VEXDREN-2710 file (C-alpha; in Angstrom, 1 decimal):
% VEXDREN-2710
k/r/px/py/pz
1/UNK/36.5/-135.9/-121.7
2/UNK/38.9/-134.7/-119.5
3/UNK/37.5/-131.5/-117.3
4/UNK/38.7/-129.5/-114.8
5/UNK/35.8/-129.7/-111.7
6/UNK/35.3/-127.7/-108.9
7/UNK/33.4/-129.4/-106.0
8/UNK/33.0/-128.8/-102.4
9/UNK/36.0/-126.0/-102.8
10/UNK/38.7/-128.6/-104.6
11/UNK/39.8/-128.4/-108.2
12/UNK/40.6/-131.4/-109.9
13/UNK/40.9/-132.6/-113.4
14/UNK/39.4/-136.1/-114.3
15/UNK/37.5/-137.7/-116.9
16/UNK/33.9/-137.2/-117.4
17/UNK/30.9/-137.7/-119.7
18/UNK/30.9/-135.7/-122.9
19/UNK/28.8/-133.1/-122.9
20/UNK/25.4/-134.1/-124.6
21/UNK/24.1/-131.1/-127.1
22/UNK/20.5/-130.4/-128.0
23/UNK/19.3/-129.4/-131.3
24/UNK/20.6/-125.9/-132.1
25/UNK/23.6/-126.5/-130.1
26/UNK/27.2/-127.0/-131.2
27/UNK/29.8/-129.4/-129.7
28/UNK/33.4/-127.4/-129.8
29/UNK/36.5/-129.0/-129.2
30/UNK/38.6/-126.3/-126.9
31/UNK/41.6/-125.2/-128.0
32/UNK/43.1/-122.4/-125.6
33/UNK/41.7/-120.9/-122.0
34/UNK/42.7/-117.7/-120.8
35/UNK/42.2/-118.0/-117.3
36/UNK/40.4/-114.5/-116.0
37/UNK/39.7/-113.1/-112.7
38/UNK/36.4/-114.8/-112.6
39/UNK/37.8/-118.1/-113.0
40/UNK/40.4/-117.3/-109.8
41/UNK/37.4/-115.8/-108.0
42/UNK/35.3/-119.1/-108.6
43/UNK/38.5/-121.2/-107.4
44/UNK/38.9/-119.5/-104.3
45/UNK/35.4/-119.5/-103.4
46/UNK/34.4/-116.0/-103.6
47/UNK/32.0/-116.7/-106.5
48/UNK/30.0/-119.8/-105.6
49/UNK/30.3/-122.5/-108.7
50/UNK/30.2/-126.3/-108.3
51/UNK/31.2/-127.4/-111.6
52/UNK/33.6/-126.9/-114.7
53/UNK/34.9/-123.3/-114.4
54/UNK/36.5/-121.5/-117.2
55/UNK/35.2/-118.6/-119.6
56/UNK/37.5/-117.1/-122.1
57/UNK/38.1/-119.8/-124.5
58/UNK/38.9/-120.6/-128.5
59/UNK/37.8/-123.7/-129.6
60/UNK/36.8/-125.6/-133.0
61/UNK/32.9/-126.9/-134.2
62/UNK/33.0/-130.5/-134.3
63/UNK/29.7/-130.5/-135.2
64/UNK/26.0/-128.7/-135.0
65/UNK/23.1/-130.4/-133.9
66/UNK/20.2/-129.8/-136.8
67/UNK/20.8/-127.3/-139.1
68/UNK/24.0/-125.4/-139.8
69/UNK/23.1/-122.5/-142.2
70/UNK/26.2/-120.6/-141.0
71/UNK/28.7/-123.4/-142.0
72/UNK/30.1/-123.3/-138.5
73/UNK/31.2/-127.0/-138.4
74/UNK/34.9/-127.0/-138.6
75/UNK/35.3/-123.3/-137.8
76/UNK/37.7/-121.8/-135.1
77/UNK/35.0/-120.0/-133.0
78/UNK/34.8/-117.9/-129.7
79/UNK/31.9/-117.3/-127.4
80/UNK/30.6/-114.8/-124.7
81/UNK/30.3/-116.1/-121.3
82/UNK/27.1/-114.6/-120.8
83/UNK/24.2/-116.6/-122.5
84/UNK/21.0/-115.0/-121.7
85/UNK/17.6/-116.3/-123.2
86/UNK/17.5/-114.7/-126.5
87/UNK/13.8/-113.9/-126.2
88/UNK/14.0/-112.3/-122.8
89/UNK/12.9/-108.5/-122.8
90/UNK/16.7/-107.3/-122.0
91/UNK/18.2/-109.8/-124.8
92/UNK/15.7/-108.3/-127.1
93/UNK/16.9/-104.6/-126.0
94/UNK/20.6/-105.5/-126.7
95/UNK/21.3/-105.9/-123.2
96/UNK/21.2/-109.5/-122.5
97/UNK/24.7/-109.9/-120.9
98/UNK/22.9/-107.7/-118.1
99/UNK/19.7/-109.9/-117.9
100/UNK/20.1/-111.3/-114.2
101/UNK/18.6/-115.0/-115.0
102/UNK/21.4/-115.2/-117.8
103/UNK/23.4/-118.2/-117.6
104/UNK/27.1/-117.7/-117.3
105/UNK/29.8/-119.8/-118.3
106/UNK/31.8/-121.1/-115.2
107/UNK/29.9/-119.2/-112.9
108/UNK/26.2/-120.0/-113.6
109/UNK/23.9/-122.3/-115.1
110/UNK/26.3/-123.6/-117.5
111/UNK/29.5/-125.6/-117.0
112/UNK/32.6/-123.4/-118.3
113/UNK/35.0/-124.1/-121.1
114/UNK/38.4/-126.0/-118.8
115/UNK/37.3/-129.3/-120.5
116/UNK/38.2/-130.9/-123.9
117/UNK/34.7/-130.1/-125.3
118/UNK/31.9/-127.8/-124.6
119/UNK/28.2/-127.6/-125.7
120/UNK/26.7/-124.2/-126.4
121/UNK/23.9/-122.5/-128.6
122/UNK/25.2/-122.3/-132.2
123/UNK/23.5/-119.0/-132.3
124/UNK/25.9/-117.6/-129.5
125/UNK/29.3/-118.8/-131.4
126/UNK/31.5/-116.2/-133.1
127/UNK/33.4/-117.5/-136.1
128/UNK/37.2/-116.6/-136.2
129/UNK/38.5/-115.1/-139.4
130/UNK/40.7/-116.9/-141.5
131/UNK/44.4/-116.1/-140.9
132/UNK/43.6/-115.6/-136.8
133/UNK/45.0/-118.6/-135.1
134/UNK/44.2/-119.6/-131.6
135/UNK/46.5/-118.0/-129.7
136/UNK/45.2/-114.6/-130.6
137/UNK/41.4/-115.5/-130.7
138/UNK/42.0/-116.6/-127.0
139/UNK/41.9/-112.7/-126.5
140/UNK/38.9/-111.9/-128.0
141/UNK/37.3/-111.3/-125.2
142/UNK/39.4/-108.8/-123.0
143/UNK/40.0/-106.8/-126.3
144/UNK/36.3/-106.8/-126.6
145/UNK/36.0/-105.1/-123.1
146/UNK/38.8/-102.7/-124.1
147/UNK/36.8/-101.8/-127.3
148/UNK/33.5/-101.4/-124.8
149/UNK/35.5/-99.0/-122.6
150/UNK/36.5/-96.9/-125.7
151/UNK/33.1/-96.7/-126.9
152/UNK/31.2/-96.2/-124.1
153/UNK/32.9/-93.1/-123.4
154/UNK/32.5/-91.6/-127.3
155/UNK/36.1/-90.3/-127.7
156/UNK/35.8/-86.9/-129.7
157/UNK/39.0/-84.9/-130.9
158/UNK/42.1/-85.5/-129.1
159/UNK/40.8/-85.9/-125.0
160/UNK/43.5/-86.8/-122.3
161/UNK/43.1/-90.5/-121.3
162/UNK/44.7/-92.0/-118.7
163/UNK/45.0/-95.8/-117.9
164/UNK/45.6/-97.0/-114.3
165/UNK/47.2/-100.2/-114.3
166/UNK/49.2/-102.7/-116.3
167/UNK/47.5/-105.8/-116.6
168/UNK/46.1/-107.6/-119.7
169/UNK/43.1/-105.4/-120.0
170/UNK/44.8/-102.3/-119.0
171/UNK/47.6/-102.8/-121.8
172/UNK/44.7/-103.7/-124.5
173/UNK/43.0/-100.4/-123.2
174/UNK/45.6/-98.6/-123.7
175/UNK/46.4/-99.6/-127.1
176/UNK/42.8/-99.6/-128.2
177/UNK/42.4/-95.8/-126.7
178/UNK/45.8/-94.5/-128.8
179/UNK/44.4/-95.5/-132.2
180/UNK/41.4/-93.8/-131.4
181/UNK/42.4/-89.7/-131.8
182/UNK/43.2/-89.7/-128.1
183/UNK/46.2/-88.1/-126.2
184/UNK/46.8/-91.9/-124.2
185/UNK/49.1/-92.7/-121.6
186/UNK/49.3/-95.5/-119.2
187/UNK/50.6/-95.4/-115.6
188/UNK/51.7/-98.7/-114.1
189/UNK/54.4/-100.0/-111.9
190/UNK/56.1/-102.7/-113.4
191/UNK/59.1/-102.0/-115.9
192/UNK/58.2/-105.0/-118.3
193/UNK/54.7/-103.4/-119.2
194/UNK/56.1/-100.1/-119.4
195/UNK/58.8/-101.0/-121.9
196/UNK/56.0/-102.9/-123.9
197/UNK/53.8/-99.2/-124.2
198/UNK/57.4/-97.8/-125.3
199/UNK/57.5/-100.1/-128.2
200/UNK/53.7/-99.7/-128.8
201/UNK/54.2/-96.1/-128.7
202/UNK/52.0/-95.2/-125.9
203/UNK/52.8/-92.8/-123.6
204/UNK/53.7/-93.9/-120.0
205/UNK/54.7/-93.6/-116.6
206/UNK/55.4/-95.1/-113.5
207/UNK/52.3/-94.8/-111.0
208/UNK/54.5/-92.8/-108.6
209/UNK/55.7/-90.1/-110.7
210/UNK/51.9/-89.3/-111.8
211/UNK/50.9/-85.9/-110.4
212/UNK/47.0/-85.3/-109.2
213/UNK/46.5/-82.4/-111.4
214/UNK/42.9/-83.0/-112.3
215/UNK/43.3/-82.2/-115.6
216/UNK/42.4/-85.7/-117.3
217/UNK/39.1/-86.1/-119.7
218/UNK/38.8/-89.7/-118.9
219/UNK/40.7/-91.9/-116.6
220/UNK/40.3/-95.8/-117.0
221/UNK/40.5/-97.3/-113.9
222/UNK/41.5/-101.2/-115.0
223/UNK/42.0/-102.1/-111.3
224/UNK/38.7/-101.0/-109.7
225/UNK/40.7/-101.3/-106.4
226/UNK/39.9/-98.5/-103.7
227/UNK/43.4/-97.0/-104.2
228/UNK/42.9/-96.7/-108.0
229/UNK/39.6/-95.3/-107.7
230/UNK/41.1/-92.4/-105.6
231/UNK/43.7/-92.1/-107.8
232/UNK/41.3/-91.6/-111.0
233/UNK/39.4/-89.1/-108.7
234/UNK/42.6/-87.2/-108.4
235/UNK/43.3/-87.3/-111.8
236/UNK/40.0/-86.3/-113.6
237/UNK/38.9/-83.2/-114.4
238/UNK/35.5/-81.7/-113.0
239/UNK/32.9/-83.4/-115.0
240/UNK/35.6/-85.9/-116.6
241/UNK/34.6/-89.7/-117.0
242/UNK/36.0/-92.4/-114.8
243/UNK/35.5/-95.9/-116.4
244/UNK/35.7/-98.7/-114.1
245/UNK/36.9/-101.5/-116.8
246/UNK/36.7/-105.2/-116.2
247/UNK/35.1/-108.2/-114.6
248/UNK/33.2/-107.3/-111.5
249/UNK/36.2/-107.3/-108.1
250/UNK/35.3/-110.0/-105.6
251/UNK/37.1/-111.0/-102.7
252/UNK/40.4/-109.1/-101.5
253/UNK/40.2/-107.3/-104.6
254/UNK/36.3/-105.9/-103.9
255/UNK/36.4/-102.0/-102.9
256/UNK/34.9/-101.3/-99.5
257/UNK/32.9/-98.9/-100.8
258/UNK/30.7/-101.7/-103.1
259/UNK/31.7/-100.6/-106.6
260/UNK/30.1/-104.2/-108.0
261/UNK/26.9/-102.2/-108.8
262/UNK/28.4/-99.7/-110.8
263/UNK/30.7/-102.0/-112.7
264/UNK/27.6/-104.6/-113.0
265/UNK/24.7/-102.2/-114.5
266/UNK/27.3/-99.8/-116.2
267/UNK/25.8/-96.6/-114.1
268/UNK/27.6/-93.5/-113.8
269/UNK/30.9/-93.0/-113.0
270/UNK/30.8/-95.6/-115.7
271/UNK/31.0/-99.3/-115.7
272/UNK/32.4/-101.2/-118.7
273/UNK/31.8/-105.1/-118.3
274/UNK/30.7/-106.2/-121.7
275/UNK/31.6/-105.4/-125.5
276/UNK/31.0/-106.8/-128.7
277/UNK/32.8/-110.5/-129.3
278/UNK/32.4/-109.7/-132.8
279/UNK/33.8/-106.4/-132.9
280/UNK/36.8/-107.9/-130.7
281/UNK/37.3/-110.5/-133.5
282/UNK/37.3/-107.9/-136.3
283/UNK/40.2/-106.1/-134.5
284/UNK/42.1/-109.4/-134.3
285/UNK/41.6/-109.7/-138.2
286/UNK/42.9/-106.1/-138.6
287/UNK/45.7/-106.9/-137.1
288/UNK/46.0/-103.2/-135.3
289/UNK/46.6/-104.7/-131.9
290/UNK/49.9/-105.9/-130.8
291/UNK/49.6/-109.5/-128.9
292/UNK/52.9/-110.8/-129.5
293/UNK/54.3/-111.9/-126.0
294/UNK/51.0/-111.6/-123.9
295/UNK/50.7/-114.8/-123.0
296/UNK/53.6/-115.2/-120.3
297/UNK/52.6/-118.8/-119.3
298/UNK/51.2/-122.1/-120.9
299/UNK/49.8/-125.3/-119.0
300/UNK/47.9/-128.2/-119.8
301/UNK/44.6/-129.1/-119.1
302/UNK/45.7/-131.5/-116.7
303/UNK/47.6/-128.9/-114.2
304/UNK/44.4/-126.5/-114.5
305/UNK/45.6/-125.8/-110.8
306/UNK/49.2/-124.3/-111.5
307/UNK/47.6/-122.1/-114.3
308/UNK/45.2/-120.5/-111.4
309/UNK/48.5/-120.0/-109.3
310/UNK/50.1/-118.8/-112.2
311/UNK/47.5/-116.1/-113.2
312/UNK/47.0/-114.9/-109.4
313/UNK/50.6/-113.9/-109.7
314/UNK/50.9/-110.2/-111.1
315/UNK/54.3/-111.0/-113.0
316/UNK/52.0/-112.9/-115.4
317/UNK/50.3/-111.0/-118.0
318/UNK/47.9/-113.7/-119.6
319/UNK/48.0/-117.4/-118.5
320/UNK/46.6/-119.6/-121.0
321/UNK/45.5/-123.3/-120.6
322/UNK/46.3/-125.5/-123.9
323/UNK/43.6/-127.9/-124.1
324/UNK/44.3/-129.7/-127.3
325/UNK/47.6/-130.8/-125.9
END
């Protein structure tokens, strides 16, 4: 099979042996891969990994080794990058994504999805509903994060909510929150992202025009930088809530105050890194979130390095590798 492989800091695409699945695992033919911030951190060497990178994918199950009671063969599926031992204490408590010993796709203990084929436990797969194509299903993971941010703060009535940032996760979070009986606005700097909010009916404002009135009930910091966190602190009301949304920042994006433990362990301020992939898929099925035009660039698997460079460009919203081309 073709696969992108990181070795000694160099990312190359070549032919590699097909994965050998164990009983209870499925072989999935990868269709789409969404390049994430974690993928970029891996390629930059900020997260140690040697092997195949890639975390967020959608693919078609070619076969399941052993019984297939869920009828996954031939189905379009997604999977969480967090793969804990289901017998671990945290997994039994529903907190497997926080298990420090968990395998993580493309990061720790498991090759990622930037390849033609990937082998994963069949129990970890989430089927994509009929009528949802691969271009939409590839957003299941960031959509699950956005839903989790909304659920972790429990939004009653119409609180004032501000989303800081105009990245993919910020745009999805603003859409999700705006549909949950909240008064939501997004603060960004890129005119095309603010125009999208206007089309979606989401309130928006250029970040430089926002006042620090200390009157927001909830601030979603989707950038997780020192500057954005200071902005959030100036906007939130006393005893309000700041949600740090998304993957743990690394390298130059990591806050100097070391907020990574807050994000990783979802401690108070509040960290929101995980989410239910099943709920993200269900929202895709409902069609309640507008994903049109969010894929701004596409690449073939052979040009994975080009995809990484494009994803690092702030002008890109979502960069996708079409692994089936």
